[in-house]
C-alpha positions as CSV (number, residue, x, y, z in Angstrom):
1,M,129.9,87.4,126.2
2,L,128.0,89.9,128.3
3,S,125.7,89.1,131.2
4,L,122.0,89.8,130.7
5,R,122.0,92.7,133.2
6,H,125.0,94.3,131.6
7,F,123.6,93.8,128.1
8,T,120.2,95.4,129.1
9,F,122.0,98.4,130.8
10,L,124.0,99.1,127.6
11,Q,120.8,98.9,125.5
12,V,119.0,101.5,127.8
13,L,122.1,103.7,127.8
14,F,122.3,103.6,124.0
15,L,118.7,104.5,123.6
16,A,119.1,107.4,126.0
17,I,122.0,108.7,123.9
18,I,120.0,108.4,120.6
19,Y,117.0,110.3,121.9
20,A,118.7,112.8,124.1
21,P,118.8,115.7,121.6
22,A,115.1,115.3,120.8
23,L,114.2,115.2,124.5
24,L,116.3,118.2,125.4
25,G,114.9,120.2,122.5
26,F,111.3,119.4,123.5
27,L,112.0,120.4,127.2
28,G,113.7,123.6,126.0
29,A,110.8,124.5,123.8
30,I,108.4,124.1,126.7
31,A,110.6,125.9,129.2
32,F,111.5,129.0,127.1
33,S,108.4,129.6,125.0
34,E,104.9,130.9,126.0
35,I,103.0,128.2,124.2
36,G,99.8,128.7,126.3
37,E,99.6,132.4,125.7
38,F,100.2,131.9,122.0
39,F,97.4,129.4,121.6
40,M,94.9,131.6,123.4
41,T,95.8,134.9,121.7
42,A,97.2,134.2,118.2
43,H,95.3,134.9,115.0
44,L,94.7,132.5,112.2
45,W,97.6,133.7,110.1
46,Q,99.9,133.2,113.1
47,F,98.7,129.6,113.5
48,L,99.4,129.1,109.8
49,A,102.9,130.6,110.0
50,F,103.7,128.6,113.1
51,G,102.5,125.4,111.5
52,F,104.5,126.1,108.3
53,L,107.7,126.6,110.4
54,L,107.0,123.3,112.2
55,Y,106.5,121.5,108.9
56,L,109.7,122.9,107.5
57,S,111.5,121.8,110.6
58,A,110.1,118.3,110.2
59,L,111.3,118.2,106.6
60,V,114.9,118.9,107.7
61,L,114.6,116.4,110.6
62,P,115.5,113.2,108.7
63,F,118.8,114.7,107.5
64,V,119.6,116.1,110.9
65,V,119.0,112.6,112.4
66,L,121.1,111.1,109.6
67,L,124.0,113.3,110.6
68,W,123.5,112.3,114.3
69,V,123.4,108.6,113.3
70,I,126.6,108.9,111.2
71,L,128.4,110.5,114.1
72,I,127.3,107.8,116.5
73,K,128.3,105.0,114.1
74,R,131.8,106.5,113.6
75,F,132.2,106.8,117.4
76,M,131.2,103.2,117.8
77,D,133.6,102.0,115.1
78,R,136.6,103.9,116.6
79,S,136.0,103.8,120.3
80,I,133.8,100.9,121.4
81,F,133.6,98.1,118.9
82,G,136.7,98.6,116.8
83,N,136.4,96.7,113.5
84,S,133.3,96.7,111.3
85,V,130.8,93.9,111.1
86,R,131.9,90.7,109.4
87,P,129.8,87.8,108.1
88,G,129.6,84.9,110.5
89,T,127.6,83.3,113.3
90,Y,127.5,85.0,116.7
91,P,126.0,83.8,120.0
92,K,123.2,85.6,121.8
93,W,124.3,88.4,124.3
94,S,127.7,88.7,122.6
95,R,129.3,92.1,121.9
96,M,128.7,91.7,118.1
97,Y,125.0,91.0,118.8
98,L,124.9,94.3,120.8
99,R,126.6,96.1,118.0
100,I,124.2,94.8,115.3
101,W,121.2,95.6,117.6
102,C,122.5,99.2,118.0
103,M,123.1,99.6,114.3
104,E,119.5,98.4,113.5
105,R,118.0,100.9,115.9
106,L,120.0,103.7,114.2
107,E,119.1,102.6,110.6
108,M,115.4,102.1,111.5
109,L,115.2,105.6,113.0
110,V,116.4,107.3,109.9
111,L,114.5,105.2,107.4
112,R,111.2,105.5,109.2
113,L,111.5,109.3,109.5
114,L,112.3,109.5,105.8
115,G,109.4,107.3,104.8
116,V,106.9,109.3,106.8
117,L,107.9,112.6,105.3
118,F,109.0,111.8,101.8
119,R,108.3,109.4,99.0
120,S,111.3,109.6,96.8
121,T,113.5,106.7,95.7
122,P,116.6,108.8,94.9
123,L,116.4,110.2,98.5
124,T,116.1,106.6,99.8
125,A,119.1,105.5,97.8
126,Y,121.1,108.5,99.1
127,V,120.3,107.7,102.7
128,L,121.1,104.0,102.2
129,R,124.5,104.9,100.9
130,R,125.2,107.2,103.9
131,L,124.2,104.3,106.2
132,G,126.8,102.0,104.6
133,A,125.0,100.1,101.8
134,S,126.3,99.9,98.3
135,V,123.6,101.2,96.0
136,G,123.7,101.6,92.2
137,R,121.7,103.7,89.8
138,N,117.9,103.7,89.4
139,L,116.9,101.9,92.6
140,H,113.1,101.6,93.1
141,C,112.5,100.8,96.7
142,A,109.1,101.0,98.4
143,Q,108.5,102.9,101.6
144,D,107.9,100.1,103.9
145,V,110.6,97.7,102.9
146,A,112.0,95.9,106.0
147,L,115.8,96.0,106.1
148,S,117.3,93.8,108.9
149,G,120.9,93.8,109.9
150,P,124.0,96.0,109.2
151,L,123.6,97.7,105.8
152,E,127.4,97.6,105.2
153,L,126.8,94.0,104.0
154,L,124.0,95.0,101.5
155,S,124.9,95.5,97.9
156,I,122.3,96.7,95.4
157,E,123.3,97.1,91.7
158,N,121.6,99.1,88.9
159,D,117.8,99.0,88.1
160,V,116.8,96.9,91.1
161,T,113.2,96.9,92.3
162,I,112.1,96.1,95.9
163,Q,108.4,96.1,96.2
164,T,106.1,96.9,99.2
165,G,106.6,94.8,102.3
166,A,109.6,93.0,101.0
167,C,112.2,91.9,103.6
168,I,116.0,92.0,103.1
169,Q,117.6,90.1,106.0
170,V,121.3,90.6,106.3
171,S,121.0,89.1,109.8
172,R,118.6,86.4,111.0
173,W,118.2,84.2,114.1
174,V,118.5,80.4,114.0
175,G,117.9,79.2,117.6
176,E,120.3,81.0,119.9
177,E,122.6,82.1,117.1
178,L,122.7,85.2,115.0
179,I,123.7,84.5,111.4
180,V,125.1,87.5,109.5
181,G,125.8,87.3,105.8
182,P,126.0,89.6,102.8
183,V,123.1,90.1,100.4
184,T,123.8,91.0,96.7
185,L,121.0,92.1,94.4
186,E,122.4,92.2,90.9
187,N,121.3,94.4,87.9
188,G,117.6,94.4,87.0
189,C,116.4,91.9,89.6
190,K,112.9,92.3,91.1
191,I,112.0,91.4,94.7
192,G,108.2,91.0,94.8
193,M,105.7,92.1,97.4
194,R,106.2,90.5,100.9
195,A,109.1,88.4,99.5
196,A,112.1,87.8,101.7
197,V,115.9,87.5,100.9
198,S,118.2,86.1,103.6
199,G,121.9,86.5,104.2
200,H,124.6,84.8,102.1
201,V,122.4,85.1,99.0
202,I,123.0,86.5,95.6
203,V,120.0,87.3,93.4
204,G,121.1,87.1,89.8
205,R,120.6,89.6,86.9
206,N,117.0,90.2,85.8
207,A,115.8,87.6,88.3
208,W,112.2,87.8,89.6
209,I,111.2,86.8,93.1
210,T,107.4,86.6,93.1
211,P,105.3,87.8,96.1
212,L,105.6,85.9,99.4
213,T,108.6,83.8,98.3
214,P,111.4,83.3,100.9
215,I,114.9,83.0,99.3
216,L,117.5,81.2,101.3
217,G,120.0,80.3,98.5
218,N,121.4,81.9,95.4
219,V,119.2,82.7,92.5
220,G,120.5,82.5,88.9
221,A,120.1,85.1,86.2
222,N,116.7,85.4,84.4
223,E,115.1,83.0,86.8
224,M,111.6,83.3,88.4
225,W,111.2,81.8,91.8
226,E,107.9,81.3,93.6
227,G,106.2,79.4,96.4
228,A,107.2,78.6,100.0
229,P,109.6,76.8,100.2
230,A,111.0,78.7,97.1
231,R,111.4,76.8,93.9
232,L,112.5,77.7,90.4
233,A,109.4,78.1,88.3
234,V,110.8,79.1,84.9
235,R,113.5,81.1,83.1
236,F,112.3,84.2,81.3
237,T,113.5,87.2,79.4
238,G,112.0,90.6,80.2
239,L,110.6,92.8,77.4
240,K,112.7,95.9,76.8
241,R,110.2,97.8,74.7
242,T,108.1,98.5,77.7
243,A,110.9,100.3,79.4
244,H,111.7,102.2,76.2
245,H,108.1,103.3,75.9
246,C,108.0,104.7,79.4
247,R,111.3,106.4,79.3
248,S,111.2,110.1,80.4
249,T,113.0,112.8,78.5
250,C,113.6,115.1,81.5
251,P,116.5,114.5,83.9
252,V,115.7,112.5,87.0
253,W,116.9,115.1,89.4
254,F,114.5,117.7,87.9
255,L,111.6,115.3,88.2
256,E,112.4,114.4,91.8
257,I,112.6,118.1,92.8
258,L,109.1,118.6,91.3
259,N,108.0,115.4,93.1
260,I,109.2,116.7,96.5
261,L,107.7,120.2,95.9
262,M,104.4,118.7,94.9
263,Q,104.3,116.6,98.1
264,I,105.1,119.7,100.2
265,F,102.4,121.7,98.5
266,L,99.7,118.9,98.9
267,D,100.7,118.4,102.5
268,L,100.3,122.1,103.2
269,F,96.8,122.3,101.8
270,T,95.4,118.9,102.8
271,V,96.9,118.7,106.3
272,L,98.5,121.9,107.6
273,V,95.8,124.5,106.6
274,P,92.8,122.5,108.0
275,T,94.8,121.7,111.2
276,A,95.7,125.3,111.8
277,A,92.2,126.5,111.1
278,V,90.6,124.0,113.5
279,T,93.2,124.7,116.2
280,W,92.5,128.4,115.9
281,F,88.7,128.1,115.8
282,V,88.5,125.8,118.9
283,A,90.9,128.0,120.8
284,T,88.4,130.9,120.7
285,F,86.1,128.9,123.0
286,I,88.7,128.8,125.8
287,P,87.5,131.4,128.5
288,V,90.3,133.9,128.0
289,R,89.3,137.1,126.3
290,E,92.1,139.5,126.9
291,T,95.8,139.4,126.4
292,A,96.4,140.7,129.9
293,L,94.5,137.7,131.3
294,A,96.2,135.3,128.9
295,S,99.7,136.1,130.2
296,V,98.7,135.1,133.8
297,Y,96.1,132.5,133.0
298,F,98.1,129.5,134.2
299,K,99.0,131.4,137.4
300,I,95.5,132.4,138.6
301,T,93.4,129.5,137.3
302,P,93.0,126.3,139.5
303,L,94.9,123.3,138.3
304,L,91.9,121.1,137.9
305,E,90.2,123.7,135.8
306,I,93.3,124.1,133.6
307,V,93.5,120.3,133.1
308,G,89.8,120.0,132.2
309,Q,89.8,122.9,129.7
310,I,93.1,121.9,128.0
311,G,92.0,118.2,127.9
312,L,88.6,119.1,126.4
313,Y,90.4,121.4,123.9
314,A,92.9,118.7,122.9
315,F,90.1,116.1,122.5
316,I,87.9,118.3,120.3
317,T,90.8,119.6,118.3
318,T,92.2,116.2,117.6
319,W,89.0,114.5,116.5
320,V,87.7,117.4,114.4
321,T,91.0,117.8,112.7
322,L,91.3,114.1,112.1
323,V,87.9,113.8,110.5
324,L,88.4,117.0,108.4
325,V,91.8,115.9,107.1
326,L,90.6,112.4,106.2
327,L,87.6,113.9,104.4
328,L,89.8,116.2,102.4
329,G,92.2,113.4,101.7
330,C,89.3,111.2,100.3
331,L,88.0,114.1,98.2
332,F,91.5,114.7,96.9
333,I,91.9,111.0,96.0
334,R,88.5,111.0,94.3
335,S,89.3,114.1,92.2
336,T,92.6,112.9,90.9
337,P,91.8,109.4,89.4
338,A,94.3,107.2,87.6
339,S,93.6,105.1,84.6
340,P,95.0,101.6,83.9
341,G,98.2,101.4,81.9
342,L,102.0,102.0,82.0
343,Y,103.6,104.9,83.9
344,P,107.3,106.0,84.0
345,T,109.0,105.5,87.3
346,H,109.9,109.2,87.5
347,G,107.4,111.9,86.6
348,L,104.6,114.0,88.1
349,K,101.8,111.5,87.2
350,T,103.7,108.7,88.9
351,A,104.5,110.9,91.9
352,L,100.9,111.9,92.2
353,L,99.8,108.3,92.0
354,L,102.2,107.2,94.8
355,Y,101.2,110.1,97.0
356,R,97.5,109.1,96.6
357,L,98.5,105.5,97.5
358,K,100.2,106.7,100.6
359,K,97.1,108.7,101.6
360,M,94.9,105.8,101.0
361,N,97.0,103.5,103.2
362,Q,96.9,106.1,106.0
363,I,93.1,106.4,105.8
364,Q,92.7,102.6,105.9
365,R,95.1,102.2,108.9
366,L,93.2,104.8,110.9
367,W,89.6,103.5,110.4
368,T,90.3,99.8,109.4
369,W,87.1,97.7,109.4
370,T,84.7,100.3,110.8
371,I,81.6,101.4,108.9
372,F,82.9,104.9,108.7
373,G,86.0,103.5,107.1
374,Q,83.9,101.9,104.4
375,Y,82.2,105.3,103.7
376,L,85.6,106.9,103.5
377,R,86.7,104.3,101.0
378,A,83.6,104.9,99.0
379,L,84.2,108.6,99.1
380,A,87.7,108.1,97.8
381,G,86.3,106.2,94.8
382,L,86.1,102.5,95.7
383,H,83.1,101.0,94.1
384,F,80.8,99.1,96.6
385,T,77.7,97.5,95.3
386,R,76.4,98.0,98.8
387,V,78.2,100.2,101.3
388,G,78.2,98.5,104.6
389,G,77.5,95.1,103.1
390,S,81.1,93.9,103.5
391,E,83.7,93.9,106.2
392,C,86.9,95.5,104.9
393,D,90.0,96.0,107.0
394,V,93.4,97.3,105.7
395,M,94.3,96.3,102.1
396,H,97.7,97.9,101.4
397,N,98.4,99.6,98.0
398,L,94.7,99.9,97.0
399,V,94.0,102.1,94.1
400,P,90.3,102.9,94.9
401,E,88.9,104.1,91.6
402,L,90.1,100.9,89.8
403,A,88.8,98.5,92.5
404,S,85.3,97.2,93.1
405,A,83.9,95.2,96.0
406,H,80.6,93.4,95.9
407,A,78.4,92.3,98.9
408,Q,79.8,90.0,101.5
409,V,83.4,90.7,100.8
410,F,85.9,90.3,103.7
411,W,89.4,91.8,104.0
412,A,91.4,90.5,106.9
413,H,93.9,92.8,108.6
414,G,97.2,93.3,106.7
415,C,96.3,92.0,103.3
416,F,97.9,93.4,100.2
417,T,97.1,94.0,96.6
418,N,99.4,94.2,93.6
419,M,97.2,96.4,91.5
420,L,100.2,98.7,91.2
421,D,103.1,96.6,89.9
422,E,106.3,98.5,90.5
423,E,109.5,98.1,88.5
424,A,112.7,100.1,88.1
425,G,111.7,101.5,84.7
426,H,108.0,101.7,84.8
427,L,104.8,101.0,86.8
428,K,101.8,99.0,85.7
429,I,98.3,99.7,87.0
430,R,95.5,97.2,86.6
431,Q,92.0,96.7,87.8
432,L,90.8,94.6,90.7
433,D,87.3,93.2,91.0
434,M,86.3,91.3,94.1
435,P,82.9,89.6,93.6
436,A,80.4,88.3,96.2
437,N,81.8,86.1,99.0
438,F,85.5,87.0,98.3
439,F,87.6,86.4,101.4
440,S,91.2,87.7,101.6
441,S,93.1,86.4,104.6
442,N,95.9,88.0,106.7
443,N,99.1,88.8,104.8
444,C,97.8,87.5,101.5
445,V,98.6,89.3,98.2
446,A,95.6,89.7,95.9
447,G,96.9,90.5,92.5
448,S,95.0,92.3,89.8
449,G,92.1,91.0,87.7
450,Y,88.7,89.5,88.1
451,F,88.4,86.9,90.8
452,P,85.7,84.2,90.9
453,T,82.8,84.3,93.4
454,N,83.0,82.2,96.6
455,F,86.8,82.6,96.6
456,L,89.1,82.2,99.6
457,L,92.6,83.5,99.4
458,G,94.5,81.9,102.3
459,V,96.9,83.3,104.9
460,S,100.2,84.4,103.3
461,T,99.0,83.2,99.9
462,P,99.5,85.1,96.6
463,G,96.7,85.0,94.0
464,S,95.6,86.5,90.7
465,D,93.1,85.9,88.0
466,I,95.8,84.1,85.9
467,R,95.6,81.1,88.2
468,F,92.1,81.6,89.5
469,R,89.9,82.6,86.6
470,R,86.3,83.7,86.8
471,Q,84.1,81.3,84.8
472,M,82.3,83.0,81.9
473,P,78.5,82.5,81.9
474,D,76.9,81.1,78.8
475,A,75.2,83.5,76.5
476,L,71.6,82.4,77.4
477,T,72.2,83.0,81.1
478,H,73.9,86.3,80.4
479,R,70.9,87.6,78.3
480,S,68.4,86.5,81.0
481,A,70.4,88.4,83.6
482,D,70.6,91.5,81.4
483,Y,66.8,91.5,81.0
484,G,66.2,91.1,84.7
485,G,64.4,87.8,84.4
486,R,62.2,88.8,81.5
487,K,62.1,86.9,78.3
488,S,65.0,87.8,76.0
489,P,64.3,88.8,72.3
490,N,66.0,85.6,71.1
491,K,63.5,83.4,73.1
492,I,60.6,85.5,71.7
493,C,61.8,85.0,68.1
494,R,62.1,81.3,68.6
495,R,58.5,81.1,69.7
């Protein structure tokens, strides 16, 4: 056991070691480069070249950090902690708790960097293997899956699907004790959106854990579990013809190379080029006209004037760039619509769809419930019967062109939609219609389909039109609505 003061000191020391290379590199770049002179004298093509070099450096960064993390973990294994992590129950402030905390920080650093820059399941599987997990073939793992605990105790077999927001907890707290146990996901199992799997659990072959279902015990093969607390709903057999229909003829490595190249190309033209153009254009308004003055600008100009001009420059550049990039992103999403149906897991159409999904999530996180955010959603393709007539916060994984929101619709912060149902072999895209007075609460999962009016989907509750069907109007009412209140032809004939 360690004292609280000693434990906190070791945590701070460990964080300093992790981030020391990044801090030293940043200070070195400031000390040995003339950044101010460059920004005040460079031409547009120089801004573009500088931005391109920065972007290439950022693409390499996750793998450099991965190498740094592997070196730290090996040093920890051999010099500090000795043996690897073993399943068991450990008290708070123990040496094993400190080790697990350090490992989680390392794993989180690599996975977050990778998720920000790339959307590629083979790359995710590669990084998980390097971090200690056992990963089989054809893993489909969403970007924002929460992995808690040492990955050495995580075993993932072939054709496993882990959807958006799912949580795999190798370690968890029970009171003042940390429980660490292995997690095994067998062939073909599917962990649904926002579902959770705890330690000491085996999820059987072809099992299906539905959204928002916590699993604390073993799950048998071909079983579907749902609810909270989790319960066995039914045994089922998946259809193989769907996977055969969506099978791609090209090798996976070739399709993933095309996927990464496409992401790089789109990032360059939707983010890098407008950012460099705005930065160059705004820099022309700084009161420095000649290169001779630019070299000594920071020496002869008063400090308050420098701070004011640079602050104004940063403020204008940031906001203009942000709005321009978001508008271009919305126009890109609108100009590349998807249609409902089945898509193979690997392929350019699927890669483009997932890239659009990532862009839409970023736009929603930035502008959330604001009226400008609603206009951006409408520009991206979301159908509003009345823009501004609803209050919409962040709905993750929204495919805008296949969704519609009527008046007085409310989205609470952090709700999800399962319009895009991901599996290891294929993806299913379906429509979502939210009628008047539709209310989605925090952390709920609104599945696809046509929901009824005056509908409340509670906090942390899954829902779809399979369970909550919209009532069909009778034919007479439907005709009257179609004719805007006028007499229908059938009524006229009867008279």
